[in-house]
N, C-alpha and C positions, 0 to 999 in steps of 0.2 A: 490468545485467540486461537481456536481450533483451525486446523488446516482447511477444512471444508466449509468454513463460514460463508464464503462468497461463491462457492461452486455452483455454477449454472443459475446464478441469481438474475441474470439478464440486465444488470445495471451497467450503464455505459460510463458513468462518472461516479467517483467515489471520493468522499472526504474522510481522511483519517486525522484525528487531532494529534497534536504534539504530545498530549498526555498518554497516548496509547503505549502500553508496555507489553512485551512478550516475555514469557518466562521459560519457554521451551527452546533450548538451543537449536534444535533442528525443526522448528515449527513449520516454516515454509508456507505460511498463509498466503503469501504473495504469489505463489505458483498456481493458485486456483482462481485467478482473475481473468479468465478467458474472454469474457464479454466486455471487460472494462477498457475504455479508450484512454481515459485520463484518471490518474490518481492525484488528488489534491492533498498534500500532506502539510500539516501545520508546523512541522519542525524543519530544521535545516537538512541539507544533503548529508552532513555528517551524522546527524541524529537518525536519519533514515537508514544509513549504513549500519548503525548500532542496532536499530530495531530489526533489521533483516539479516543480522549477523554477517554483514559485508557480502551479501549475495551478489553474484554477477548480474549485470543489467539484463543480459539475455535470458536469465532465469525468471524474470518478472514479466508476466504475461500482459501487462498494460502497455499501451502504445506510448504514453507519455507520463512522466511524473513531474508535478509542479510542487516545488518546495516553498516553505514559508507562506503557505496558502491560508486563506481565511474562508470560513464557510460561505461568506457572501460571494466569493469568487465563482461559485457554481451557478449563480443566477445569470 
């Protein structure tokens, strides 16, 4: 997923499936989530750490990350 995928998209809530993979070690897609209040991630906290290359929480612009989420949780 490119770095600027969500840049200035205006979305407040975002669901990312457990199946999401990143191949770029320094991708940093999570640093461009300026408007996002909550990320709903389908995987575990450990899987999120792998996906984000163990990024520091302060480097992620979303207010809250909810792990093991289901798309239905956004309703």
